[in-house]
C-alpha positions as CSV (number, residue, x, y, z in Angstrom):
1,M,23.9,-17.5,-8.5
2,S,26.9,-18.1,-5.5
3,N,26.5,-16.6,-2.3
4,T,29.0,-14.1,-3.4
5,E,28.2,-13.2,-6.8
6,M,26.3,-9.9,-8.1
7,T,24.9,-9.7,-11.4
8,A,23.7,-6.1,-12.8
9,L,20.9,-6.4,-15.4
10,L,20.4,-2.8,-15.6
11,D,22.2,0.4,-15.2
12,E,21.2,3.7,-17.1
13,R,20.3,7.2,-16.8
14,I,17.1,8.6,-18.3
15,P,16.8,12.4,-19.2
16,R,14.3,14.1,-17.1
17,T,11.4,15.1,-19.2
18,I,10.8,18.5,-17.8
19,D,14.3,19.5,-18.6
20,T,14.3,18.1,-22.1
21,L,11.0,19.9,-22.8
22,V,12.3,23.4,-21.4
23,H,15.8,22.8,-23.5
24,A,13.7,22.3,-26.6
25,W,11.2,25.3,-26.2
26,A,12.5,27.9,-24.6
27,T,15.7,28.7,-27.1
28,G,13.7,31.7,-28.3
29,E,12.8,29.9,-31.4
30,H,9.2,29.6,-30.6
31,Q,8.3,33.1,-29.3
32,G,4.4,33.5,-29.1
33,A,3.9,29.7,-28.4
34,Q,1.3,28.3,-26.3
35,L,2.4,25.2,-24.6
36,E,0.7,22.6,-22.1
37,A,2.3,19.6,-20.7
38,W,1.3,16.8,-18.3
39,L,4.2,15.6,-16.4
40,F,5.3,13.4,-13.0
41,E,6.6,16.7,-11.2
42,D,6.0,18.4,-8.5
43,E,4.2,21.9,-8.4
44,A,7.7,23.8,-7.8
45,A,9.3,22.2,-10.4
46,R,6.5,22.9,-12.6
47,R,6.1,26.4,-11.8
48,S,10.0,27.1,-12.2
49,A,9.8,25.5,-15.7
50,E,6.9,27.9,-16.6
51,Q,9.2,31.1,-15.6
52,V,12.1,29.8,-18.0
53,L,9.7,29.0,-20.8
54,S,8.2,32.7,-20.5
55,Q,11.7,34.1,-20.5
56,G,12.1,32.0,-23.8
57,G,8.7,33.8,-25.1
58,V,6.5,30.8,-24.8
59,K,3.4,31.1,-22.5
60,A,3.1,27.3,-21.0
61,R,1.4,25.7,-18.4
62,L,2.4,22.7,-16.9
63,R,0.0,20.1,-14.9
64,S,0.4,16.9,-13.2
65,A,-0.2,13.9,-14.9
66,Y,-0.6,12.1,-11.8
67,K,-4.0,12.7,-10.3
68,P,-5.1,15.7,-12.6
69,L,-8.5,16.6,-10.8
70,V,-6.8,16.5,-7.8
71,H,-4.1,18.9,-8.8
72,A,-6.7,21.2,-10.5
73,F,-8.6,21.7,-7.4
74,L,-5.1,22.3,-5.5
75,E,-3.8,24.7,-8.1
76,E,-6.2,25.8,-10.2
77,I,-9.6,25.9,-9.6
78,D,-10.7,28.4,-6.8
79,T,-12.2,27.0,-3.3
80,A,-12.4,29.9,-1.5
81,G,-16.1,30.3,-0.9
82,L,-17.1,27.1,-2.7
83,K,-20.7,25.9,-2.1
84,R,-21.1,22.8,-4.5
85,A,-19.1,21.0,-7.1
86,T,-20.6,18.4,-9.5
87,I,-18.0,16.5,-11.2
88,R,-18.4,13.9,-14.2
89,Y,-15.8,11.6,-14.2
90,P,-14.6,9.3,-17.2
91,V,-15.5,6.0,-17.9
92,H,-13.3,4.1,-20.3
93,V,-14.2,0.7,-21.9
94,E,-10.6,-0.4,-21.0
95,A,-10.7,0.5,-17.2
96,D,-12.3,-0.3,-14.3
97,P,-15.9,1.7,-14.1
98,K,-14.8,3.6,-11.0
99,R,-11.3,4.0,-12.1
100,F,-11.6,7.9,-12.3
101,L,-13.8,8.1,-9.5
102,S,-11.5,6.3,-7.2
103,E,-8.5,8.9,-9.0
104,A,-10.5,11.6,-7.6
105,Y,-9.8,10.7,-4.1
106,P,-9.5,12.0,-1.8
107,L,-11.4,15.2,-3.0
108,A,-14.5,14.7,-1.0
109,A,-12.6,15.0,2.3
110,L,-10.6,18.0,1.0
111,L,-13.8,19.9,-0.1
112,D,-15.3,19.6,3.5
113,G,-18.2,21.3,4.1
114,V,-18.9,21.5,0.2
115,A,-21.7,19.5,-1.4
116,I,-19.8,17.2,-3.8
117,H,-21.9,15.1,-6.3
118,F,-19.8,12.4,-8.8
119,E,-21.5,10.9,-11.7
120,P,-20.1,8.7,-14.6
121,G,-19.5,10.5,-17.9
122,E,-18.0,10.0,-21.1
123,A,-15.0,7.7,-22.2
124,N,-13.2,11.4,-23.8
125,L,-10.4,11.0,-20.3
126,I,-12.0,14.6,-19.5
127,Y,-13.4,15.6,-16.0
128,Q,-16.5,17.9,-16.4
129,V,-16.4,20.1,-13.4
130,V,-19.3,22.5,-12.5
131,V,-18.5,24.7,-9.4
132,E,-20.9,26.9,-7.6
133,Y,-19.9,29.5,-4.7
134,Q,-21.9,31.0,-2.2
135,D,-21.8,34.5,-3.9
136,G,-23.8,32.5,-6.8
137,R,-20.9,32.3,-9.2
138,L,-21.2,29.3,-11.3
139,E,-17.8,28.2,-13.1
140,K,-17.3,25.0,-15.6
141,H,-13.7,23.8,-15.8
142,E,-12.4,20.9,-18.2
143,V,-9.6,18.9,-16.5
144,V,-8.0,16.3,-18.7
145,A,-6.5,13.2,-17.6
146,P,-4.2,12.2,-20.1
147,N,-3.8,8.5,-20.6
148,R,-2.7,6.1,-23.4
149,L,-3.5,2.5,-23.9
150,R,-0.3,0.3,-23.5
151,V,0.5,-3.4,-23.8
152,G,1.9,-4.7,-20.5
153,H,4.2,-7.0,-18.8
154,L,1.4,-9.8,-19.3
155,E,0.2,-8.7,-22.6
156,Q,-2.6,-7.1,-21.2
157,V,-3.8,-3.7,-22.1
158,D,-3.9,-1.1,-19.7
159,L,-5.1,2.5,-19.7
160,T,-2.5,4.6,-17.8
161,P,-1.7,7.9,-16.9
162,T,1.1,9.5,-19.1
163,G,2.9,12.6,-19.9
164,W,1.0,14.7,-22.8
165,L,2.3,17.9,-24.6
166,K,0.1,20.4,-26.6
167,V,1.6,23.0,-28.5
168,S,-0.4,25.9,-30.4
169,N,0.1,29.2,-32.0
170,R,3.6,28.3,-33.3
171,P,5.4,30.9,-35.2
172,H,6.0,30.4,-39.1
173,G,2.5,28.6,-39.2
174,A,4.2,25.4,-37.7
175,P,1.7,22.8,-36.8
176,D,0.1,22.3,-33.6
177,I,1.3,19.5,-31.5
178,D,-1.3,17.4,-29.6
179,E,0.4,13.9,-28.4
180,G,1.8,11.4,-25.8
181,L,4.6,12.5,-24.0
182,E,6.7,9.4,-22.4
183,T,8.0,10.5,-19.2
184,E,11.3,9.7,-17.3
185,A,8.9,7.9,-14.6
186,E,7.0,6.2,-17.3
187,A,10.7,4.9,-18.9
188,V,11.9,3.9,-16.1
189,F,9.1,1.8,-15.3
190,H,9.1,-0.1,-18.8
191,T,12.8,-0.1,-18.9
192,V,13.1,-2.2,-15.5
193,M,10.4,-4.4,-16.6
194,H,11.9,-5.3,-20.3
195,A,15.3,-5.7,-18.6
196,V,14.0,-8.2,-16.2
197,A,11.8,-10.1,-18.6
198,A,14.9,-10.5,-21.2
199,H,17.2,-11.8,-18.5
200,E,17.9,-15.5,-18.5
201,W,15.9,-16.9,-15.3
202,P,16.8,-20.2,-13.8
203,S,14.0,-22.9,-14.5
204,E,13.2,-23.5,-10.8
205,E,12.3,-21.1,-7.8
206,P,13.8,-19.0,-6.2
207,Y,15.1,-17.5,-9.1
208,A,17.3,-15.2,-7.0
209,E,18.2,-14.3,-3.6
210,T,17.5,-10.6,-3.8
211,L,16.0,-8.8,-7.2
212,A,17.1,-5.0,-6.0
213,I,15.7,-2.2,-8.3
214,N,17.3,1.1,-7.2
215,V,16.0,4.2,-8.7
216,Q,16.8,7.9,-8.1
217,I,14.2,9.9,-9.5
218,P,12.5,13.8,-9.3
219,G,8.5,13.4,-8.8
220,I,5.9,14.3,-6.6
221,E,5.6,13.9,-2.8
222,R,2.8,16.0,-1.7
223,P,0.9,15.5,1.9
224,L,-2.8,16.4,1.7
225,A,-4.9,17.8,4.7
226,Y,-6.6,14.4,5.2
227,D,-5.6,11.9,7.6
228,D,-2.3,10.6,6.2
229,E,-3.1,11.2,2.7
230,V,-0.2,12.1,0.5
231,M,0.4,11.9,-3.3
232,S,3.8,10.4,-4.0
233,T,4.9,9.4,-7.6
234,R,7.8,7.7,-6.2
235,E,5.7,5.4,-3.6
236,A,3.5,4.6,-6.7
237,L,6.9,3.4,-8.5
238,H,7.7,1.0,-5.9
239,E,4.1,-0.3,-5.5
240,D,4.0,-1.1,-9.3
241,F,7.6,-2.3,-9.7
242,Y,6.9,-4.7,-6.8
243,F,3.5,-6.3,-7.9
244,S,4.1,-6.3,-11.5
245,L,7.3,-8.2,-10.9
246,L,5.2,-10.5,-9.1
247,E,2.8,-11.1,-11.9
248,F,5.6,-11.4,-14.1
249,F,7.2,-14.2,-11.8
250,K,3.7,-15.6,-11.5
251,H,3.3,-16.0,-15.4
252,K,6.6,-17.3,-15.8
253,S,5.7,-20.3,-13.5
254,G,2.5,-21.0,-14.7
255,R,0.5,-19.9,-11.7
256,S,-2.5,-17.8,-11.6
257,P,-2.5,-14.1,-10.9
258,E,-4.3,-14.9,-7.7
259,D,-1.6,-17.6,-6.6
260,R,0.4,-16.3,-3.3
261,S,2.7,-19.3,-2.9
262,L,5.2,-18.2,-5.8
263,Q,8.6,-17.9,-4.4
264,P,10.7,-15.8,-6.7
265,G,12.9,-14.5,-4.0
266,Q,13.0,-11.2,-2.4
267,I,12.0,-8.3,-4.6
268,A,13.4,-5.1,-3.5
269,P,12.7,-1.6,-5.1
270,D,14.1,1.2,-3.3
271,I,13.1,4.7,-5.0
272,R,14.9,7.8,-3.7
273,A,14.1,11.2,-4.3
274,H,16.8,13.1,-6.7
275,E,17.0,16.3,-8.8
276,G,18.0,15.9,-12.4
277,D,18.0,12.8,-14.9
278,A,16.9,9.7,-13.4
279,H,19.2,6.9,-12.6
280,V,18.2,3.0,-12.5
281,R,20.1,0.1,-11.3
282,V,18.8,-3.2,-11.0
283,E,21.0,-6.2,-10.0
284,L,20.7,-9.8,-8.5
285,R,22.1,-9.8,-5.0
286,P,22.9,-12.4,-2.4
287,F,21.7,-11.8,1.2
288,G,24.8,-11.8,3.2
289,T,24.9,-11.5,6.9
290,P,21.5,-10.5,8.1
291,I,21.5,-7.3,9.5
292,D,18.7,-5.5,11.4
293,P,18.4,-1.8,10.9
294,A,18.7,0.2,14.4
295,R,15.7,1.5,15.8
296,A,15.4,3.3,19.1
297,E,14.3,1.7,22.4
298,Q,10.6,2.2,23.1
299,D,8.2,1.7,26.1
300,L,6.0,-0.4,23.8
301,E,2.6,1.0,25.8
302,A,3.4,4.4,24.3
303,A,5.4,3.2,21.3
304,D,5.3,5.7,18.4
305,A,6.9,3.8,15.5
306,A,7.8,0.2,15.1
307,P,10.3,-0.9,17.8
308,G,13.1,-3.0,16.8
309,L,13.5,-6.5,16.1
310,A,15.7,-7.1,19.0
311,Q,13.7,-5.3,21.5
312,I,10.8,-7.2,20.6
313,H,12.6,-10.5,21.1
314,R,13.7,-9.3,24.7
315,E,10.0,-8.2,25.1
316,L,9.1,-11.5,24.4
317,A,11.8,-13.8,26.2
318,A,10.5,-11.5,29.6
319,L,7.1,-13.2,29.2
320,P,6.4,-16.4,31.2
321,G,6.0,-19.4,28.8
322,E,7.7,-22.3,26.8
323,P,9.7,-20.7,23.9
324,F,9.5,-22.0,20.6
325,E,10.8,-20.6,17.3
326,G,11.3,-21.1,13.3
327,V,13.5,-19.7,10.9
328,S,13.5,-17.6,8.3
329,R,14.8,-17.6,4.5
330,E,17.9,-15.5,5.5
331,G,18.6,-17.1,9.0
332,R,16.7,-14.6,11.3
333,P,14.6,-16.6,14.5
334,V,11.0,-16.5,14.0
335,R,10.5,-16.5,17.8
336,G,7.5,-17.2,20.1
337,I,6.3,-18.2,23.5
338,Y,3.3,-21.0,24.5
339,R,1.6,-20.9,28.1
340,P,-0.7,-23.0,28.8
341,G,-3.6,-22.8,31.3
342,S,-7.2,-23.8,31.7
343,R,-8.9,-21.5,29.2
344,P,-9.5,-22.2,25.6
345,A,-6.1,-21.9,23.6
346,V,-5.7,-18.8,21.4
347,L,-2.9,-18.3,19.0
348,V,-2.0,-14.3,18.5
349,S,0.3,-13.5,15.9
350,G,1.8,-10.0,14.4
351,G,4.7,-9.0,11.3
352,Q,2.9,-11.5,8.9
353,H,3.1,-8.9,6.2
354,A,6.2,-6.9,7.9
355,N,5.1,-3.6,6.4
356,E,1.8,-3.6,8.8
357,T,3.8,-2.4,11.9
358,S,1.1,-2.2,14.6
359,G,0.5,-5.6,14.9
360,P,3.6,-6.7,16.7
361,V,3.2,-3.8,19.5
362,G,-0.6,-4.7,19.7
363,A,0.3,-8.4,20.2
364,L,2.8,-7.9,23.0
365,R,0.6,-5.4,25.0
366,A,-2.6,-7.8,24.8
367,V,-0.4,-10.9,25.8
368,R,1.2,-8.9,28.8
369,R,-2.3,-8.4,30.1
370,L,-3.8,-11.8,29.4
371,L,-0.7,-13.5,31.0
372,A,-1.6,-11.9,34.3
373,D,-4.4,-14.4,34.6
374,P,-2.9,-17.7,35.3
375,E,-5.5,-19.6,33.7
376,T,-5.0,-17.7,30.2
377,N,-4.1,-20.4,27.6
378,I,-2.0,-18.9,24.8
379,A,0.8,-18.7,22.3
380,V,2.1,-15.5,20.8
381,I,4.1,-15.0,17.5
382,P,4.9,-11.1,17.3
383,V,6.7,-11.2,14.0
384,E,6.2,-13.8,11.6
385,N,8.3,-12.3,8.8
386,P,11.7,-11.0,10.5
387,D,13.2,-10.8,7.0
388,G,10.4,-8.3,5.7
389,Y,10.4,-6.6,9.2
390,A,14.3,-5.9,8.4
391,L,13.8,-4.7,4.8
392,H,10.9,-2.6,6.1
393,G,13.2,-0.9,8.3
394,R,15.6,-0.5,5.9
395,L,13.5,1.1,2.9
396,C,12.2,3.6,5.8
397,E,15.6,4.8,6.1
398,G,14.9,6.7,2.9
399,N,10.8,7.1,2.8
400,P,9.6,6.5,6.3
401,R,6.3,7.5,5.0
402,H,5.8,5.0,2.1
403,M,4.2,1.7,2.3
404,H,6.8,-0.3,1.3
405,H,4.7,-3.7,-0.2
406,A,8.4,-5.0,-0.8
407,A,8.9,-5.9,2.7
408,R,4.9,-7.5,2.8
409,Y,6.2,-11.1,1.8
410,T,9.1,-13.4,3.1
411,S,12.6,-13.4,1.4
412,L,11.7,-16.3,-0.6
413,G,8.8,-13.8,-1.9
414,N,5.9,-15.3,-0.6
415,D,3.1,-14.7,1.5
416,L,3.8,-17.4,4.2
417,E,0.0,-17.9,5.1
418,Y,0.2,-19.4,1.4
419,D,3.3,-21.5,1.3
420,R,3.3,-25.2,0.4
421,G,3.0,-26.4,3.8
422,S,6.6,-26.9,4.5
423,S,7.9,-26.1,8.2
424,T,11.6,-25.3,7.0
425,Y,11.2,-21.6,7.0
426,E,8.8,-18.9,8.7
427,K,5.6,-21.2,8.7
428,G,7.4,-23.3,11.0
429,A,6.7,-21.2,14.1
430,R,2.8,-21.0,13.7
431,I,2.9,-24.9,12.9
432,S,4.7,-25.5,16.5
433,A,2.5,-23.1,18.0
434,I,-0.7,-24.7,16.8
435,E,0.6,-27.9,17.6
436,M,1.9,-27.3,21.1
437,S,-1.4,-25.2,21.9
438,G,-4.3,-26.9,20.0
439,A,-5.5,-23.6,19.5
440,K,-8.8,-23.3,17.5
441,L,-8.6,-19.6,17.4
442,H,-6.3,-17.7,15.6
443,V,-5.8,-13.7,16.1
444,N,-3.9,-12.6,13.1
445,L,-3.0,-8.9,13.4
446,H,-2.6,-7.2,10.1
447,G,-2.8,-3.7,8.5
448,Y,-3.0,-2.0,5.1
449,P,-2.5,1.2,3.6
450,A,-3.1,4.6,5.7
451,H,-3.3,6.5,2.5
452,E,-4.1,5.6,-0.9
453,W,-2.2,2.9,-2.8
454,T,-2.2,3.2,-6.6
455,R,-0.2,1.5,-9.4
456,P,-0.6,4.1,-12.2
457,F,2.0,2.7,-14.7
458,T,-0.2,-0.5,-14.9
459,G,-3.6,1.2,-14.9
460,Y,-4.0,2.8,-11.9
461,L,-6.1,0.5,-9.2
462,P,-3.7,-2.3,-7.4
463,H,-4.9,-5.3,-9.1
464,G,-6.2,-8.0,-6.7
465,F,-6.3,-5.5,-4.0
466,E,-8.8,-3.0,-5.2
467,L,-10.7,-3.1,-1.7
468,W,-7.8,-2.0,0.1
469,S,-6.6,0.9,-2.0
470,I,-8.6,3.4,0.1
471,P,-8.5,3.3,3.8
472,K,-11.8,2.8,5.2
473,G,-11.3,2.6,9.1
474,F,-10.3,-0.6,11.3
475,F,-11.6,-3.5,9.6
476,L,-12.1,-7.3,10.6
477,V,-11.8,-10.3,8.5
478,M,-13.2,-13.6,9.8
479,R,-12.5,-16.9,7.9
480,H,-14.1,-19.8,9.4
481,N,-14.6,-23.5,8.4
482,S,-18.2,-23.9,7.3
483,A,-19.0,-26.0,10.6
484,W,-18.1,-23.1,12.7
485,A,-20.3,-20.3,11.1
486,H,-22.4,-19.7,14.0
487,Q,-19.5,-19.3,16.4
488,A,-17.8,-16.9,13.7
489,R,-20.5,-14.2,13.7
490,A,-20.9,-14.5,17.4
491,L,-17.2,-13.8,18.2
492,V,-17.3,-11.0,15.5
493,E,-20.4,-9.5,17.0
494,A,-18.8,-9.8,20.8
495,V,-15.5,-8.1,19.6
496,T,-17.2,-5.4,17.6
497,A,-19.3,-4.6,20.5
498,R,-16.4,-4.0,22.7
499,L,-14.7,-2.2,20.3
500,A,-17.4,0.3,19.7
501,E,-16.7,1.5,23.5
502,L,-13.2,2.0,22.3
503,P,-13.1,6.0,22.5
504,G,-12.5,7.4,19.0
505,L,-12.8,4.4,16.8
506,A,-16.3,4.7,15.9
507,E,-15.6,8.3,14.4
508,F,-12.4,7.6,13.0
509,N,-14.3,4.4,11.1
510,R,-17.3,6.5,9.8
511,R,-15.2,9.2,8.5
512,Q,-13.0,7.1,6.4
513,V,-15.8,4.7,5.6
514,E,-17.9,7.9,4.4
515,I,-15.1,9.2,2.1
516,C,-13.9,5.6,0.9
517,S,-17.5,5.2,-0.1
518,I,-17.9,8.3,-2.1
519,H,-14.7,7.6,-4.1
520,S,-15.4,3.5,-4.4
521,G,-19.2,3.8,-5.2
522,G,-20.3,2.1,-2.1
523,T,-19.7,-0.5,0.7
524,P,-19.3,-4.3,-0.2
525,Y,-19.2,-5.2,3.2
526,E,-21.2,-5.5,6.6
527,I,-21.0,-2.8,9.3
528,I,-21.2,-4.5,12.6
529,N,-21.0,-2.1,15.5
530,H,-19.3,0.3,13.6
531,V,-16.7,-1.7,12.4
532,P,-16.4,-2.9,8.7
533,C,-16.6,-6.7,8.7
534,L,-15.9,-9.5,5.8
535,L,-17.3,-13.2,7.0
536,S,-16.7,-16.1,4.9
537,P,-16.2,-19.8,5.1
538,D,-12.8,-21.1,4.4
539,E,-11.4,-24.4,4.7
540,R,-8.0,-23.5,3.7
541,Y,-6.9,-22.4,7.5
542,S,-5.2,-24.5,10.0
543,T,-7.7,-23.2,12.7
544,P,-11.3,-23.3,12.4
545,L,-11.5,-19.7,13.3
546,T,-9.2,-16.9,12.5
547,L,-10.0,-13.6,12.8
548,I,-7.7,-11.1,10.8
549,T,-7.5,-7.4,11.8
550,E,-6.8,-4.7,9.5
551,F,-6.0,-1.3,10.9
552,P,-4.9,1.4,8.2
553,D,-1.3,1.5,9.7
554,E,1.2,1.5,7.0
555,T,3.2,4.5,7.1
556,I,1.4,5.9,10.4
557,Y,3.6,7.1,13.3
558,G,2.8,9.3,16.9
559,D,-0.4,9.6,18.2
560,A,-1.8,7.9,15.2
561,Y,0.2,4.8,15.6
562,R,-0.3,4.8,19.3
563,F,-4.0,4.8,18.5
564,A,-3.5,1.5,16.0
565,H,-1.7,-0.7,18.1
566,T,-4.0,0.1,21.1
567,V,-7.2,-0.8,18.7
568,Q,-5.1,-4.0,17.9
569,M,-4.8,-4.8,21.6
570,T,-8.2,-4.5,22.4
571,T,-9.2,-6.8,19.6
572,V,-6.7,-9.7,21.1
573,L,-8.5,-9.0,24.6
574,A,-12.0,-8.9,23.3
575,A,-11.5,-11.8,21.1
576,E,-10.2,-14.2,23.9
577,E,-12.8,-13.0,26.3
578,A,-15.5,-13.8,24.0
579,Y,-14.0,-17.0,22.6
580,A,-13.4,-18.2,26.2
581,E,-17.0,-17.6,27.0
582,M,-18.3,-18.8,24.1
583,M,-16.3,-22.1,24.4
584,M,-16.9,-22.7,28.0
585,A,-20.7,-22.3,27.7
586,V,-20.8,-25.4,25.3
587,A,-18.1,-27.3,27.4
């Protein structure tokens, strides 16, 4: 593909299932029938369709095919005066044993003050619910979770949520209906995957500059009364497109599913709200001249959203130190500064995954403070992935509360942490920083989703990222060379002790860990000074100590965002101080 060529792979309209259903059944020919359907539609659209069907003589109940148990408690099960709920969730041989427990999230938080107990049940795709009320009433409910087995893009078998149609009491003795109903959301996903698979791709990476998937579609966008939680089928479609296409290209290249060095090009799904039929267009696009989306100027100390890249670069340039830079795949600078001093050198970076938005602000706030000491020896790269940062800003113009993992990797389509060691693109800035400073500690500021992360069209849980599918508070990951295990643990203990003093953090973590544990079956990590932690040896990193922060920051704004970058800043300050004390004690 030349620099000016654009190639369309798909341009198609797919009928909206709820409209097709109403058109077929509200004709007056089906009077007396009872109809149930499960759809990827919000409650208002489903209730409106029920009324139209009722006018045609059909008694209808339309439910959500996405997270049906949560919707049942929101829409059908009386929660006033609820005392206790016992829920047997399905366990199916073709799904993760905890899949339907996770799908019930965040019910434990929504039923705050209610004694709730989950236990594994049968493979019949029905939640068995027993609720007990303060007045002694006892009710039993069966909540259907319609799914079907589908062969996916890697020839794997997935148990996936699906539309469903049940019709009984039909006139003239017509037979009952009880069958899967492929909705427009499912059809859009599989139509795109088939179009991509059918295209004749080049033999060498990158396969394109940008693979753009633009979808306009109805669906569910329902905030929930717990932290940042929301149910969004459009966000889920973005996530499934992005990671499924990465998996497709990994398979094409002969790589393992865990490989992150693949460089397929930029994959950019943009899913927008729309009433009526779904419209999907897939095309290969050239990059064009780099343009950064406009973002308001902010005081970084009180920033309530991700600032613009231009402001970040101006704030960086105002700091003392020697500038250095790399260059992104699209041609944006990857800027950093290094200021030498007598203390042990530390590298601080943010924005490796550019949809994790609190790290760049936290890095700059911390380094401003550290540089007030003339002995501080520090290098900083606030945004390592400026192309992803720009993509994230563009996607947020349409959906500011979506996690947009398409902005996670570079425009080459790879995680720069796992590139092939080339200094040609983004990794070059990090290589320069370590060469200039000699840093043995890298504080790498990251984030993860602030609300549930799902992939319903390929099962439900995000393959390979199951640990991060539900928020569990501020998290630390320590990767260390084997010979540095003692220092790694000492550093984590010192940093978490300082973080425990930060107002609000311990309670924030306690609450999220508790709810996450209920819906994921436990805590497969240490908790040190109220902070969930993972420590493991890893010889792959370019520094013997790499402290990775993980704040649930994707999609947050306002006070929540300010808290996030304050936690990130505090972690950097604590790590630099503890590391200096540790290294100078043995000097």
